[in-house]
N, C-alpha and C positions, 0 to 999 in steps of 0.2 A: 230570703230565698227558700226558706223552709216550706212555706205554704205553696209557692209555685211548684216546688218539687213534689209535694203531696198531690197536688192537682194533676200534674203531668203523669204521675204513676197511676192515678185513678182513671184518667180519660184517654191517655195516649198509649196505643198498643206497643209502640217501640220502647218507650220508657218503662212500661210495665214489664216487658220481657227482660230488659236490662236489670231492673230492680229485683225480679224473681231470681234471676241468675246469680246476682250478687248475694242475696240472702242465702241461697242454697250453698254458695261457696264459703261465705264467712259466718253466716248465722247472726249477724249484727245488723238490725234494721237501720240504726242511725248511720252506720258506715255506708250502707247502700244509699240512703237519702243524701248524704253529703256527696257521693259520687254522682247522683242524679243532678244535684245542684250545680256541680262543676260542669257537667255536660250541657245543662241549660245555659250557663254563662258562656261556654265556648260557642254554642249554637247562636246565641244572641250576637256575639262578637263577629262571627263569620257572616251572619245575615246582614249586619250593619255594614261591615267592610265591603261586601260584594253588592250591596244595595239590592238584595233579593228578598222574596217573601218565603215564609216557611211552607214547605211542601211535605206533607206527611208521608207521601209515597216515594220520596226521592231515593231513599236507600234501596227500595225494591226495584226501582227503574234501573239503577246501576247494575245490580246483581243479576 
């Protein structure tokens, strides 16, 4: 899950914002990456459970 988390931080704006916020809060990059890994796993589970596809703009549509 380490490499998918790095890729998500590099290419996905939502994960990049979360990563930057966690680094500024804790100052530990690995801790932020583990949090991103957990978020990716939760996202995979929810998408599989609801049989939906990933929509990058989903959070912005709700807010």
